[in-house]
Structure formats: structure tokens, C-alpha cells
C-alpha positions as a Markdown table, in Angstrom:
| # | Residue | x | y | z |
|---|---|---|---|---|
| 1 | Met | -15.2 | -12.6 | -7.5 |
| 2 | Asn | -15.3 | -10.1 | -4.8 |
| 3 | Val | -12.7 | -7.5 | -4.4 |
| 4 | Asn | -11.9 | -6.0 | -1.0 |
| 5 | Ile | -9.8 | -2.7 | -1.2 |
| 6 | Gln | -8.5 | -1.1 | 1.9 |
| 7 | Thr | -5.9 | 1.3 | 3.1 |
| 8 | Ile | -3.1 | 1.3 | 6.0 |
| 9 | Pro | -4.9 | 4.0 | 7.8 |
| 10 | Glu | -8.3 | 2.1 | 7.8 |
| 11 | Leu | -6.5 | -1.1 | 9.0 |
| 12 | Leu | -4.8 | 0.8 | 11.7 |
| 13 | Ile | -8.1 | 1.9 | 13.2 |
| 14 | Lys | -9.2 | -1.8 | 13.4 |
| 15 | Thr | -5.7 | -2.8 | 15.0 |
| 16 | Arg | -6.1 | 0.1 | 17.5 |
| 17 | Gly | -3.1 | 1.8 | 16.0 |
| 18 | Asn | -0.8 | -1.4 | 16.3 |
| 19 | Gln | 1.6 | -1.0 | 13.6 |
| 20 | Ala | 3.4 | -4.3 | 14.5 |
| 21 | Glu | 0.3 | -6.4 | 14.5 |
| 22 | Leu | -0.8 | -4.8 | 11.0 |
| 23 | Ala | 2.6 | -5.6 | 9.7 |
| 24 | Arg | 2.3 | -9.2 | 10.7 |
| 25 | Ile | -1.2 | -9.5 | 9.2 |
| 26 | Leu | 0.0 | -8.0 | 5.8 |
| 27 | Lys | 3.3 | -10.0 | 6.1 |
| 28 | Ser | 5.2 | -6.7 | 5.8 |
| 29 | Asn | 7.7 | -4.7 | 7.7 |
| 30 | Arg | 6.7 | -2.3 | 10.3 |
| 31 | Thr | 8.9 | 0.5 | 8.5 |
| 32 | Thr | 6.6 | -0.1 | 5.4 |
| 33 | Ile | 3.4 | 0.6 | 7.5 |
| 34 | Arg | 4.9 | 3.8 | 8.9 |
| 35 | Lys | 5.7 | 4.9 | 5.5 |
| 36 | Tyr | 2.1 | 4.6 | 4.3 |
| 37 | His | 0.3 | 5.3 | 7.4 |
| 38 | Arg | -0.7 | 8.9 | 6.2 |
| 39 | Asp | -1.9 | 8.0 | 2.8 |
| 40 | Lys | -5.5 | 8.1 | 3.5 |
| 41 | Glu | -6.5 | 8.7 | -0.2 |
| 42 | Ala | -4.4 | 5.5 | -1.2 |
| 43 | Arg | -2.4 | 7.4 | -3.6 |
| 44 | Phe | 0.8 | 5.4 | -3.0 |
| 45 | His | -0.7 | 2.1 | -1.7 |
| 46 | Ala | -3.8 | -0.2 | -1.4 |
| 47 | Ile | -4.4 | -3.5 | 0.2 |
| 48 | Val | -6.3 | -5.7 | -2.2 |
| 49 | Asn | -7.8 | -8.8 | -0.7 |
| 50 | Gly | -5.1 | -8.6 | 2.0 |
| 51 | Val | -2.1 | -8.2 | -0.3 |
| 52 | Leu | -0.3 | -4.8 | 0.2 |
| 53 | Met | 0.2 | -3.1 | -3.4 |
| 54 | Val | 2.5 | -0.1 | -3.5 |
| 55 | His | 3.2 | 2.5 | -6.1 |
| 56 | Arg | 6.8 | 2.3 | -7.2 |
| 57 | Gly | 7.1 | 5.4 | -9.1 |
| 58 | Ala | 8.5 | 5.5 | -12.6 |
| 59 | Trp | 10.5 | 2.4 | -13.4 |
| 60 | Gly | 12.1 | 1.1 | -16.5 |
| 61 | Glu | 11.3 | 2.5 | -20.0 |
| 62 | Ser | 8.4 | 4.7 | -18.7 |
| 63 | Ala | 10.7 | 6.5 | -16.5 |
| 64 | Gly | 10.8 | 10.2 | -17.8 |
| 65 | Arg | 8.0 | 9.8 | -20.2 |
| 66 | Lys | 5.2 | 12.1 | -19.6 |
| 67 | Gly | 1.5 | 11.0 | -19.2 |
| 68 | His | 2.3 | 7.4 | -17.9 |
| 69 | Lys | -0.3 | 5.8 | -15.7 |
| 70 | Asn | 0.6 | 5.6 | -11.9 |
| 71 | Glu | -0.1 | 2.1 | -11.4 |
| 72 | Leu | 0.0 | -0.1 | -8.1 |
| 73 | Ala | 2.5 | -3.1 | -8.0 |
| 74 | Pro | 2.6 | -5.8 | -5.3 |
| 75 | Ser | 5.1 | -5.0 | -2.6 |
| 76 | Ala | 8.0 | -7.5 | -2.1 |
């Protein structure tokens, strides 16, 4: 199985900076695209096989614990 990982800045280049078009492609909101448009290192988001995955921070029991992993979660 091939995995294709991209970032929003990469896809904005392909859509010539059209945030609304990229939002439609990712089935997301344009505000979400604006939120991650400067995250070139994919520290807080990634697009895996066309699905936007975002880092949601410390949630649940791991909140406040030191050394927990920063994991990507699917966006809603």
C-alpha cells in the first residue's frame, strides 16, 4: 500500500494559492486551510492519502503528562 503524505503549503502551490479550491478538495473549511497554510514542516498537520490530519494538542488523560507523543488525528 502506497502512502502519499503532503502539506497544505505544497497543495496551495498546486492550486495556485486558491484556498477555497483546496478546501473543497480536502472537504474542509477555508478557515482550516488558513490556519495551517504556514506549517511547511507539517508539525501540526499532514495530508495522508487526501485526508487532512491535524495535531489537536494534549487531550484527555495525556494532558499535563510530560513526554507524551505529538500524534496526528483526523480532522472532523
